[in-house]
N, C-alpha and C positions, 0 to 999 in steps of 0.2 A: 253832345258831340255829333250833331246832325250831319256834318260834312266830313267826318273823320275817315270815312272809306275812300274819299278822294285822294288821301295822302297815306293810305295804309297805316293810319294811326292805330296803335294798339290799346290806347287808353285816353281818357280826357286829358290827362297831364301830358302825354306824348303829343297830342293834337295841339295843345296850347304851346308846348315848346316849339313845335314846327312853325306855328303861326308867328311866335315871337322872333324866331330866327329869320323868318321871311321879312318881317318889318325891319329888323336890324340891317339886313342886306339892302333893303330899299333905302334906308336912312344913310347908308354908306355909298349910295349912288349906284347900286346894283341893278335896279329895275325902275321903270317909269313909276312916278309917284305924283299924286295930287293932294293938295290940302284945301279943304273947304274953308274959305275965308269967313263964312258965317258961323260955322259950328266948330271949326278946328279938327274935324274928322279927317284922318289920313287914309287915302285910298292908294292901293298899290296893285299893279298888274304885271305879271311876267309873261310876255308872249312865248318865250322859249319853253316854259313849263306849264302854261296855261293856268297859272294860280292867280287868284284875286283875293286880296285881303282889305278889310276895312277896320280901322282902329280908332279908338277914342283918343282925344289929345293926350291923355295920360299914358298912352301906349297899350292899354288893354284891348284885347280882340273883341271886335263886334261880330265879324264873320270872317271866314277863310274857306275858300272852295274853289272848285274848277268850273267856271261858267260854261253854259251849254246853249247854243243858239235856239235849240228846240224849246228851252225853258224861258230864256229872256226875250226872245223874239227879234233880236237884231240879226242882221245878215251874217255877222262874224263876231267873234269875241273882241276883236279890236274895236269894232263899232260900239259894242257894249262899253268898253273902256272909255272911248272918246266921249260917250254920252254921260259919263259919271261927273258929278259936280266937282269943282276944285281947280286949282291952278298949280303948276309946277312950283316947288319950293325954291 
């Protein structure tokens, strides 16, 4: 649960549940989404909550966190999102 603190997750199951809900919101058209045509990896970013998630084609979570320009090196989190591989579904 490396990024659990980003979402005040109280346990690994809580973190996983939040990540799953985030993906479901994205698949329902709630937030910007990209799918990598080569791997099927689903990437989601919500500018309003600053949440980023990456999911396997099966829907399992690869990572779920709040990006930080000081860590990723892009000028903004939106720039980080734009640089992610994939295309809109």
